[in-house]
ZAVEX-992907 format. One record per residue: residue in one letter; x, y, z of N, C-alpha, C, CB in turn. Coordinates in steps of 0.001 Angstrom, whole numbers, padded with zeros to 6 digits, always signed. Atoms other than C-alpha are relative to their C-alpha. Glycine has a CB too. Example, Ala and Ser with C-alpha at 12.3 -4.5 7.8 and 13.67 -1.06 7.14 Angstrom:
A+000890-001190+000000+012300-004500+007800+000900+001200+000000-000992+000027+001246
S-000820-001190-000060+013670-001060+007140-000770+001090+000730+000414+000462-001415
END
This chain:
M+000902-001804-000226-005256-009159-001254-000988-000618+000676-000769+001135-001603
T+001316+000501+000199-008090-009678+000464-001101+001424-000378-000427-000894+001505
F+000594-000664+000025-009154-006100-000463-000102+000027-001925+000461+001027+000998
D+000561+000036+001249-011307-005876-003984+000339+001044-000456-001273-000190-000129
L-000462-000651+000608-010379-004245-006563-000929+001362-000509+000474-000833-000789
K+001371-001073+000597-013696-002775-007484-000038+001352+000824-001745-000794+000271
L+000646-001538-000715-013969-000229-004486+000791+000586-000134-000431+000279+001407
I-000520-001803+000266-011270+001886-005876+000075+000622-001434+001667+000264+000514
S+000767-001377+001078-011726+004654-008341+001302-000592-001116+000128+002418+000771
R-000639+000016+001530-010735+003734-012008+000390+001426-000445-001124-000597-001162
E-000871-000516+000533-010239+007397-012338+000997+001066+000673-000577+000368-000909
A-000841-000324-000926-008767+009225-009204+001061-000531+000308-000442+000049+000821
P-001045+000249+000533-004996+008956-009396+000380-001012+001944+000985+001707-000792
V-000573+000854-001120-003753+005874-006579+000989+000433+000671+000406-001142-000363
L-001621-000206-000908-001286+006485-003737-000606-001983+000670+000117+002143+001953
L+000123+001194-000294-000768+002891-002348+001989+000186+001077-000363-001198-001786
A-001196-000009-000986+001800+003130+000732+000010-001260+000765-000055+001215+001026
G+000470+000775-001584+002829+000393+003521+001184-000304-000557-001438-001218+000583
P-001065+000512-000719+005997-001453+004890+000819-000578-001166-000428-001046+001152
T-001122+000572+000778+008971-002836+002949-000319-001890+000068+001690+000598+000864
A+000785+002175+000352+007768-006949+001767-000986+000264+000029+000071-001594+001154
S+001000+000349-001053+004503-005770+002354-001289-000279-001464-000340+001596+001488
G+000834-000282+001301+003708-006271-001347-001167+000549-000810-000125-000628-000226
K-000109-001211+000213+003288-003092-002468-000554+000438-001660+001480+000277+000357
S+000102+000255+001698+003649-004060-006197-000610-000389-000954+000514-000482-000382
A+001842+001327+000499+001941-006900-006789-001697+001249-000262-000695-001641+002510
F+001135-001056+000280-001036-004502-006264-000191+001027-000587-000349+000402+000721
A+000337-000669+000412+000074-002189-007730-000045+000087-001598+000437+000636+000629
M+000180+000907+000517+000559-004251-010528-001283-000122-000810+000199-000751+000810
E+001405-000125-000064-002913-005081-010272-001099+001072-001088-000085+000422+001421
L+000676-001979-000208-004131-001347-010309+000073+000201-002279+002231+001904+001513
A-000145-000719+000741-001972-000704-013348-000833-000934-001577+001597+000420+000161
A+001099+000363+000683-003565-003201-015314-000994+000114-000623-000264-000264+000231
R+001637-000490-000097-006971-002856-014663+000067+000904-001245-000559+000975+001610
D+000676-001840-000148-006858+001070-015282+001115+000079-001090+000189+001335+001899
G-000367-000720+001287-003789+001647-017844+000698+000263+000800-000703+000961-000928
R-000648-000586-000616-001876+003115-015165+001571+000371-000104-000314-000469+000802
V-001525+000268+000129+001531+004219-014997+000664+000220+001603+000741+001202-001238
V-000582+000098-001582+003265+003179-011679+000976+000850+000135+000594-001369+000483
V-000117-001309-000830+005139+005925-009788+000700-000340+001272-001446+000677+000340
N-000574+000417-000625+007521+005314-008010+000866+000982+002007+000704-000412-001269
A-000016-000754-001076+007880+006220-004167+000771-000702+000727-001167+000332+000564
D-001493+000576-001105+011037+004708-002440+001278+000739-000239+000551-001760-000315
A-001388-001035+000192+013814+006926-002061+001399-000929-000439+000402+000891+001724
L-001752+000519+000912+016618+003944-002720-000530-000490-001141+001197-001477+000758
Q-000356+001289+001652+014645+002180-005631+000110+000914-000880-001397-001302-000736
V-000614-000819+001373+015610+005637-007791+001345-000236-000449+000025+001508+000190
Y-001669+000387+000011+019410+004334-007549+000015-000735-001608+000582-001386+001573
D-000181+001020+001500+020697+002745-011132+000371-001004+000687+001188+000360-001338
C-001263+001596+000108+023249+000653-009139-000967-001014+000819+002068+000183+001141
W+000549+000855-000418+020353-001168-007012-001527-000283-000493+000199+000198+001173
R+001388+000538+000514+017472-002849-008770+000008-001749+000766-000029+000022-002124
V+000442+001544-001265+017987-006537-006322-000209+000534+000941+001103-001252+000537
L+000284-000437-001051+018437-004768-003274-001095+000704+000199+000812+000507+000327
S+001173-000754+000250+016354-002145-003548-001640-000786-000364+000496+000863-001204
A+001462+001001+000186+013495-005229-004328-000868+001430-001353-001305-000284+002350
R+000442-000454+000744+012618-002989-007602-000728-000483-000751+000552+000398-000332
P+000765+000978+000905+010227-004140-010144+001057-000947-001635-001439+001244-000654
S-000703+001040+000647+011811-006927-012449-000276+000748-001438-000606-001690+000271
A-000468-000431+001782+013145-006021-016157-002380-000715-000346+002382-001935-001227
A+001124+000540+000576+009581-008217-017082-001421+000788+000675+000079-001651+000271
D+000642-001198-000143+007239-006159-014797+000245+001354-000658+000075+000174+001113
E-000438-001318+001002+008595-002514-016509-000482-000582-001398+001924+000424-000035
A+000731+000075+001597+007863-004610-020018-001527+000213+000262+000222-001691-000891
A+001431-000052-000541+004393-005035-018384-000910+001287+000046+000083-000418+001328
A+000501-001283-000177+003355-001840-017592+000883+001094-000434-000325+000172+001315
D-000717-000781-000126+004737+001691-017558+000424+000544+001634-000525+000802-000845
H-001382-000188-001239+007405+002613-014728+000707+001278-000180+001345-001239-000149
A-001282-001070+000046+008682+005999-013630+000393-000037+001585-000470+001823-000610
L-001717-000267-001616+011478+007308-010834+000311-001723+000387-000875+001178+002481
Y-000824+001194-000707+012926+003589-010725+001326+000942-000796-000414-002115-000544
G-001441-000013+000333+016565+003249-011256+000560+001155-000649+000297-001053-000804
H-000551-001015+001029+016936+006434-012828+000859+001306+000831-001427+000653-000946
V-001279-000734-000516+019543+008652-010280+001241-000526+000578-000350+000759+000903
A-001544+000291-000316+023339+007966-010238+000495-000145+001337+000809+001023-000497
R+000040-000226-001249+024620+007199-007085+000506+001274+000842+000519-000949+000351
D-000684-001681+000127+027048+010746-007338-001040+000953-000307+001180+000239-001306
Q+001329-000665+000941+023858+012155-008619-000991+000813+001666-001312-001897-001190
A-000008-000840-001032+022500+015121-005670-001407-000332-000322+000724+001500+000074
Y+000986+000426+000186+018459+013955-005253-000402-000323+001821+000144-001158-001175
S+000274-000247-000860+016123+014787-002473-002035-000232-000351+000880+001341+000349
V+001242+000211+000260+012317+014668-001911-000404+001139-000819-000761-000205+001169
G+000811-000479+000950+011915+017969-003717+000379-000556-001066-000061+001286-000120
H-000934+000365+000571+013989+016662-006494-001232-000989-000696+001378-000462+000852
W+000788+000429-000393+011403+014157-006158-001425+000236-000506+000250+000187+000962
L+001640-000442+000779+008064+015884-006439-000109+000670-000702-000997+000509+000549
R+000331-000537+001422+008930+017947-009345-000431-000848-000832+001008+000568-000657
E-000073+001591+000853+009538+014637-010855-001321-000202-000258+000617-001462+000888
A+001229+000359-000310+005920+013106-009773-000905+000927-000122-000066-000454+001094
R+001230-001219+000575+003978+016608-010434-000046+000032-000539-000302+001047-000046
G+000323+000198+001006+004801+016429-013714-000847-001194-001027+000857+000228-000142
L+002034+000878+000605+002694+012620-014000-000904+000357+000173-000703-001216+000447
L+001134-000294-000418+000117+013874-012917-001478+000145-000857+000336+001015+000542
D+000764-000218+001661-001446+014512-016091-000463-001937-000332+001732+000871-001686
R-000028+001065+000614-001514+010867-016717-000448-000957+001482+001519-000223-000855
P+000875+000710-000819-003749+007749-014958+001214-000459+000714-001077-001099-000656
V-001484+000321-000424-000925+006784-011971-000402-000625+001568+001199+001612+000008
V+000226+000746-001878-001112+004341-009151+002109+000670+000603-000274-003173-000088
I-001333-000349-000442+002219+006240-007049-000075-001203+001468+000190+002008+000377
V+000212+000737-000760+003144+003006-004925+001910+000614+000921-000485-001711-000812
G-001526+000465-000328+006704+002928-002356-000390+000137+001555+001525+001119-000670
G-000015-000105-001536+007467+003438+001547+000425+000931+000856+000562-000817+000428
T-000873-000826-000223+009105+006580+001693-001141+000705+000456+000986+000468-001027
G+001492-001407-000279+006078+008867+003610+000422+001161+000412-001223-000254+001291
L+000171-001263+000502+007526+011817+003287-000034+000822-001669+000909+000430+000674
Y+000315-000518+001446+007465+011499-000471-001151+000173-000123+000334-000745-001071
F+001331+000028+000433+004100+011396-000209-001101+001457+000698-000518-001623+000525
S+000849-000984-000695+003181+013995+002609+000687+001207-001015+000218+000131+001935
A-000529-001131+001232+005430+016549+000165-001026-000333-000920+001701-000199-000776
L+000823-000526+000551+002975+015504-002323-000974-000286+000757-000082-000223-001159
T+002015-000035-000656-000595+015409-000404-000001+000959+000849-000795-001495+001041
E+000063-000173-001266+000454+018012+002454+000849+001672-000773+000816-001404+001284
G-000948-001496+000014+003147+020823+000181+001113-000491+000794-000752+001563+000803
L-001408-000115-000238+006779+020978+000666+000435+001495-000532+000808-001241-000774
S-000511-000985+000062+008693+024029+001907+001688+000136-001246+000089+000177+001566
E-000971-000215+000323+011052+025345-000598+001145+000241+000723-000202+000616-000566
I-001063-000455-001347+014312+024975+001697+001096+000193-001045+000439-001352+001502
P-001136-000285+000720+017526+026141+000816+001028-000866+000037+000446+001085+000315
A-001393+001304+000183+020287+023617-000291+000935+000409+000849+000887-000172-001605
T-001093-000357-000614+022841+022875+002006+001244+000009-000424+000039-000517+000833
P-001183-000798+000199+026128+024676+001398+000671-001691+000452+000295+001757+001120
P-000969+001124-000609+028731+021771+001633+000852-000103+001399+000971-000096-000910
E-000230-000673-000394+030607+023003+003553-000885-000582+001952-000291+001160-001101
V+000659+000577-001284+027841+022297+006476-000412-001606-000142-001401+000905+000329
R+000753+001663+000291+026814+018743+004690+001903-000618+001386-000009-000897-003031
A-001135+000855-000712+030724+017825+005848+000191-000037+001462+001254+000422-000457
R+000067-000178-001416+030801+019041+008933-001357-000794+000733-000035+001623+000237
A+001287+001869-000308+027198+017027+009881-000142-001377-000156-001071-000176-000618
D-000216+001744-000205+028599+014313+008243+001306-000776+000908+000247-000613-001605
G-001191+000065-001389+031886+014591+010650-000468-000374+001389+000679+001506+000315
R+000403-000147-001134+029742+015289+013382-000729-001782+000291-001037+001461+000005
L+000968+001021-000150+027360+012305+013052+001413-001033+000378-001180-000359-001543
A-000338+001164-000090+029923+009951+012543+001529-000160+000955+000004-000467-001470
D-000906-000201-000769+032840+011287+015305-001198-000072+001295+000978+001373-000367
E+000804-000475-001336+029622+011940+017734-001660-000934+000423-000404+001868-000368
G+001126+000863+000285+026660+010018+016473-001290+000923+000713+000264-001672+000707
I+001194-001040+000009+023284+010917+016498-000796+000489+001130-000935-000464-000759
A-000028-000831-000441+022642+012177+019239+000269+001701+000671-000019-000505-000010
A-000905-001368-000218+024723+014802+019789-001108+000989-001678+002576-000501-000374
L+000712-000840+001031+022888+016239+016215-001656+000082+000549+000173-000790-001659
L+002055-000093-000153+019357+015600+017443+000257+001113+001805-001304-002734+000458
A-000690-000416-001020+020727+017015+020774+000056+002199-000158+001709-001049-000206
E+000525-001420+000622+020352+020944+018858-000562+000193-000415+000279+000624-000535
L+001228+000285+000554+017219+020374+017273-000681+001328+000937-000602-001770+000241
D+001664-000321-000098+014109+022763+017826-000078-000899+000698-001084-000004-001209
A+000974+000850-000537+012035+021375+020264-000870-000555-001159-000831+000748+001047
V+001128-000045+001584+009050+021836+017277+000972-001573-000924+000308+002380-001409
T-000686+001032+001283+011429+019772+014776+000382-001005+000766+001394+000549-000971
A-000275+001621-000651+012758+017286+017491-000718-000895+000241+000431-000126+001061
A+001370+000071+000408+009128+016781+017791-000298-001150-000945-000383+001266-000626
R+000500+001177+000381+008484+015359+014683+000599-000536-001661-001629+000237+000115
I-001114+000669+000737+011220+014228+012597-000180-001739+001073+001896+001179+000201
D-000923+001401-000484+012502+009970+012984+000580+000476+001096+001240-000627-001048
T-000297+000127-000800+014347+010389+016182+001691-000684-000540-001103-000583+000739
L-000540+001704+000175+015643+006740+015325+000863-000500-001361-001459-001038-000064
N-000514+000458+000893+016901+007466+012114+001325+001049-000304-001051-000229-001010
P-001347-000728-000293+020197+009139+011367-000268+001007-001123+001559-000966-000130
A+000247-000498+000881+019725+010280+007940-001051+001912+000195-000609-001317-000635
R+001616-001164-000318+016024+012597+009186+000991+001146+000704-001719-000807+001552
V-000741-001030-001531+018458+013999+012234+000601+000592-000587+000975-000524+001293
Q-000502-000863+000622+021189+014800+009839-000525+001736-000515+000198-000790-000846
R+000679-001004+001236+018919+016303+007553-000460+002134+000823-002156-001241-000572
A+000672-001433-000709+016896+018831+010294+001176+000794+000839-001391-000430+001244
W-000742-000819-001016+020007+019909+011972+001116+000418-001369+000719-001012+001668
E-000952-000233+000856+021956+020892+008409-000945+001349-000258+000414-001212-001223
V+000376-001227+000275+018931+023026+007793-000086+000914+000902-000958-000008-000504
Q-000154-000732-001481+019088+024311+011322+001311+000728-000406+000179-001146+001554
A-000859-000758-000247+022098+025070+010947+000875+001281-001312+000781-001044+000596
S-000155-000816+001014+022466+026660+007514-000539+000923-000416+000032-000391-000691
T+001150-000866+000472+019524+028445+007285+000045+001094+001505-001739-001096-000325
G+000458-000711-001080+019281+029741+011441-001633+000263+000137+000731+001251-000067
R+000994+000097+000035+016063+028504+011104-000693-001447+000299-000144+000540-000981
G+000196+001701-000937+014436+024281+012922-001344+000025-001861-001217-000034+002874
L+000713+000900+000719+013119+022495+010130-001324-000230+000332+000582-001080+000010
A+001397+000000-000405+009683+022259+011580-000743+001680-000388+000004-000417+001806
A+000239-001805+000702+009568+026518+010647+000065-000316-001594+001634+001444+000487
W+000135-000864+001194+010100+025892+007042-000902-000659-000329+001035+000245-001007
Q+001112+000542+000809+007326+023022+006378-001320+000686+000900+000043-001884-000085
D+001335-001088-000354+004846+025240+008413-000470+001534-001148+000540+000779+001718
A+000607-000166+001225+004982+026888+005531+001005+000032-001424-000774+001299+000182
T-000018+000852+001661+005006+025135+002526-001449+000816-000760-000374-002336+000178
G+001037-001030+000738+003252+025985-000262-001606-001099-000040+000775+000512-002025
P+000917+001206-000218+000028+024355-001793+000692-001845-000644-001581+000570-001001
A-000398+001502+000037-000165+020212-001979-000077+000477-001679-001211-001501+000844
A+000573+001215+001364+000204+018185-005784-000394-000070-000444-000370-000817-000280
L+001558+000492+000187-002489+016676-005063+000117-000590+001300-000511-001127-001379
P+000690+000469-001379-004211+016954-001964-000738-000962-000042-000777+000863+000621
L+000175+001571-000527-005173+014003-000315-002113-000260-000636+000382-000039+002550
P+001639+000531+000472-009349+014022-000946+000121+000079-001278-001412+000911+000461
R+000813+000859+001754-008988+013908-004888+000940-000742-000005-000213+000874-001816
A-000695+001410+000584-006604+010954-004551-001011-000744+000439+001556-000565+000562
E+000676+000994-000393-007806+007374-003673+001194-000251+000782-000633-001010-000989
A-000741-000774-000844-005440+007443-000850+000088-002051+001295-001220+002065+000706
L+000379+001216-001259-004771+003286+000822+001518+000027+000126-000928-001846-000423
V-001283+000465-000185-002300+002215+003145+000058-001877+000329+000585+000990+001316
I+000022+001429-000376-001271-001560+003632+000593-000432+001411+000746-000727-001048
R-000243+000093-001212-001280-002886+006923+000002-001482+000843-000864+000867+000442
P-000271+000895+000315+000057-006034+006526-000292-000664+002260+001612+000155-001142
D-000216+000474-002294+000342-008646+010401+001460+000026-000206-000689-002261+001008
V-001540-000562-000485+003296-008424+011863+000625-001252-000074+000208+000754+001643
G-000651+001302+000068+004379-011923+011984-000019-000773-001576-000785-000920+001122
W+000195+000190+001892+003089-012515+008043+001164+001007-000673-001925+000708-000725
L-001038-000704+000302+005755-009283+007519+001655-001303-000017-000069+001384+001305
D-001479+000059-000078+008837-010481+008875+000751-001725-000252+000347+000648+001641
A-000079+001791+000374+008309-014283+007804+000400+000277-001702-002008-001159+000278
R-000242-000500+001608+008121-012386+003926+001189+000347+000003-000833+001211-000619
I-001209-001271-000233+011117-010156+004999+001026-001053-000458+000328+000830+001882
A-001648+000968-000110+013465-013274+005605-000159-000870-001462+000143-001472+001778
R-000026+001080+001268+012448-015408+002661+000267+000724-001104-001359-000826-000303
R-000186-001275+001065+012831-011570+000399+001672-000256-000362-000371+001861+000861
F-001527-000519-000523+016316-011038+001765+000726-001258-000766+000324+000072+002049
A-000591+001160+001417+017480-014873+000180-000404+000222-000518+000021-001290-000328
A-000403+000360+000877+015942-014506-002579+000566+001379-000745-000938-000836-000539
M-000536-001282+000398+017401-011206-002873+002322-000524-000167-000704+001499+001763
L-000824+000384+000196+020718-012978-002848+000665-001116-000414+000143+000263+000498
R+000111+001697+001051+020170-016306-004785-000058+001446-001364-002265-001692+000292
E+000036-001168+001364+019464-012940-007522+001081+000914-000968-000673+001048+000503
G-001358-001166-000093+022833-011130-007224+000090+001121+000590+000382+000518-001090
A+000390-001945-000839+022238-008155-004467+001731-000202+000353-001656+000288+002201
L-001368-000514-000325+025909-009386-003883+000105+000638-001009+001143-000877+000254
D-000318-000970+001719+027125-008607-007099-000226+001071-000110-000709-000276-001244
E+000672-001344+000574+025085-005833-006949+001149+001373+000899-002165+000054+000626
V-001106-000764-000687+027333-004609-003731+001742-000992-000733-000384-000200+002201
R-001427-000159+000916+030492-005735-005275+000109+000647-000830+000484-000890-000600
A-000377-001198+001589+030413-003436-008176-000395+000787+000623-000734+000026-001688
A-000142-001146-000984+029505-000245-005279+001036-000533+000593-001182+000392+000975
L-000903-000035-000451+032292-001659-003312+001335+001439+000397+000161-000900-000688
P-001301-000875+000835+035352+000813-005013-000735+001265+000467+000282-000191-002060
H+001227-001757-000380+031932+003751-004302-000192+000192+001501-002088-000137-000654
W+000583-000243-001419+031325+003240-000876+000406+000116+000956-000589-000585+000387
D-000413-001439-001140+031042+006018+001601-002042-000667+000782+000240+002723-001328
P+001140+000659-000842+028031+004592+004351-000437+001444+000285+000407-001130+001450
V+001169-001654-000306+026940+008596+004992-000292+000390-001580+001086+001857+001011
Q+000752-000541+001652+025483+008845+001091-001109-000506+000339+000553-000635-001694
P+001519+000359+000013+022157+008500+000724-000140-001453-000473-000874+000999-001009
W+000366+001001+001133+022319+005922-001704+000552-001571+000371+000747+000567-001502
A-000367+001118-000719+024231+003507+000709-000659-000298+001315+001297+000084+000189
K+000806+000640-000905+021517+003088+002857-000710-000731-000301-000572+000547+000599
A+000954+001473+000629+019815+000256+000991+000034-000880+000950+000577-000877-001389
I+000255+000634-001565+018854-002080+004012+000540-001335-000536-001853-000052+000782
G-000271+000464+000494+021119-004537+003624+002165-000043-000765-001211+000263-000445
A-001770-000596+000761+024353-002602+001597+001134-000438+001022+000232+002131-000141
P-001050+000265-001231+026320-002191+005250+000370-001473+000189-000632+000496+001442
E+000009+000972-000383+025882-005778+005801+000849-000528-000899-001092-000452+000220
L-001019+000241+000802+027073-006607+002806+001081-000130-000538-000020+000118-000239
V-000968-000288+000293+029564-004714+002407+001758-000286+000731-000473+001029-000104
A-001012+000693-001363+031158-005972+005830+001019-001690-000411-001483-000531+001582
H-000602+001781+000011+031176-009572+004618+000835-000072-001167-001320-001376-000218
L-000852-000413+001050+032859-008428+001326+001391+000473+000133-000588+000896-000568
R-001191-000152-000996+035357-007172+003785+001159-001222+000494-000703+000416+001250
G-000861+000846-001181+036234-010040+005538-000150+000043+000894+001041+000048+000239
Q+000625-000286-001807+034343-008980+008749-001233-001107+000372-000916+001925+000218
I+000643+001434-000502+031663-011186+009000-000301-001305-001402-001757+000504+000805
S+000260+001188+000754+030439-014702+007256-001366+000359-000801-000122-001347+001004
L+001651-000215-000082+027330-014333+004819-001070-000034+000423-000413-000214-000347
A+001600-000059-000394+025016-015785+006798+000091+000622+000802-000843-001071+000373
E+000550-001240-000760+025671-013127+009573-000114+000891-000683+000637+000493+001005
A+000345-001504+001469+025572-010280+006725-001887-000279-000451+001460-000520-002301
A+000922+000369+000726+022394-012298+005757-001026+000240+001424+000235-001538-000833
D+000622-000458-001569+020886-012361+009328-000386+001307+000332+000963-000215+001082
A+000367-001300-000283+021782-009054+009984-000781+001099-000523+000791+000385+000086
A+000336-000605+000915+020621-007330+007085-001527-000785-000395+001194+000031-000999
T+001388+000713-000448+016924-009766+008069-000545+000949+001153+000233-001710+000625
L+000596-001013-001655+016909-007465+011395-000258+000923-000333+000888+000441+001288
A-000075-001802+000197+018044-004282+009736-002045+000296-000518+001659+000606-001993
S+001044-000161+000520+015115-004873+007549-001662+000304+000839+000135-001085-000719
R+001692+000416-000921+011983-005956+010005+000391+001036+000724-000442-001721+001058
Q-000391-000871-000918+013621-003218+012135-000479+001689-000936+001859-000374+000399
Y+000548-000827+000972+013162-000603+009224-001667+000165-000748+000857-000324-000899
A+001238-000005+000255+009818-001933+008347-000545+000535+001065-000491-001136-000338
K+001057-000645-001354+008669-001501+012314-000059+001807-000145+000913-000473+001938
R-000078-001097-000381+009639+002272+012129-000999+000896-002029+002081+000270+000634
Q+000576-000120+000803+008065+002516+008671-001769+000019+000318+000597-000875-000744
R+001228+000511-000999+004697+001010+010605-000302+001533+000712+000568-001454+001369
T+000156-001174-001319+004840+003749+013172-000252+001158-000963+001596+000323+001202
W+001006-001622+000401+004852+006476+010765-001061-000041-000811+000778+001171-000815
L+001204+000140+000583+002333+005037+008458-001481+000388+001395+000099-001770-000692
R+001050+000031-000657+000085+004603+011174-000106+001505+001182+000059-001514+000658
S+000227-001393-000181+001004+008304+012765-000362+000882-000884+000877+000470+000402
R+000340-001302+001626+000635+010066+009537-000584-000229-000932+001045+000496-000908
M+001082+000593+001255-001669+008071+007453-000900-000501+000584+000441-001092-001033
K+001019-000085-000979-004832+008280+009810-001370-000034-001488+000216+001732+001273
A+000640-000765+001109-006750+009420+006785-000422-001072-000958+000986+001099-000700
W+000232+001053+001440-005655+006796+004319-001174-001022+000207+001487-001059-000349
R+000708+000904-000076-007590+003777+003618+000550-001231+000114-000694+000080-000817
E-000623+001598-000528-006731+000270+005053-000216-001252-000990-000836-000522+001492
I+000201+001365+000009-005849-002479+003154+000466-001366+000576+000099-000102-000846
S-000226+001528-000956-005683-005883+005143+000540-001173-001182-001870-000690+000856
L+000053+001324+000980-003636-008826+003780+000141-001042+000569+000928-000125-001004
P+000066+001025-000863-003398-012791+004774+000503+000269+001386+000653-001034-000549
END
């Protein structure tokens, strides 16, 4: 890490964003040790109790060394959204925190505010699930209003489906709801906002090494335990590597093929994260990695 800890406030809440495998957690631990901060998760997959290894949650040793919050506390069958996360994170802001993760929507909700969008009715969710499976992402995207379509990540099926569900259930586009947001829980000027922008080649190599390490540490066993409950449209099933390892366990591909596919998927996900960070976090201070 080429960024000097002395340049980071000891008092202000720290926000630490970056793509997957970029070294965020290790840097957050340094800040926690220096300042006595609580490490607060801002990664949408690390909230689930079924994915410690596959989501790269902090190790048991790290959790023993510093206070951690919002990690592994959500069951796979429990409804959980950015709104749930924001309410929980807001309740931690009276303590010194470093909020770390790669889910851009969590950070934007925290620093820009979040609309109180009504919950999606089960029948609308079922219709969206069916259409996504039968017709693909393009069918849902084609029905979104232009402002929403221009704002969301159109390559992310979960984001497109969410926008479609909001429009179908409320008659109002997601962008319109977002524009009617309330006050932010933590406006950006009150925080030390840092974003990691690593060298792409360095990050790609690190991603490959990390997935190999995940396999050694039990990722396949995690997926095997989740297999009886597997439903690829559920949010918890979006963990990078899970669909590939499910395919292996079902005899469809070899473990080596699953590892290669998962590594590629992780690199593609990191690319989408970098695009978000570049476009939405221009006001954040950049941290460089070797």
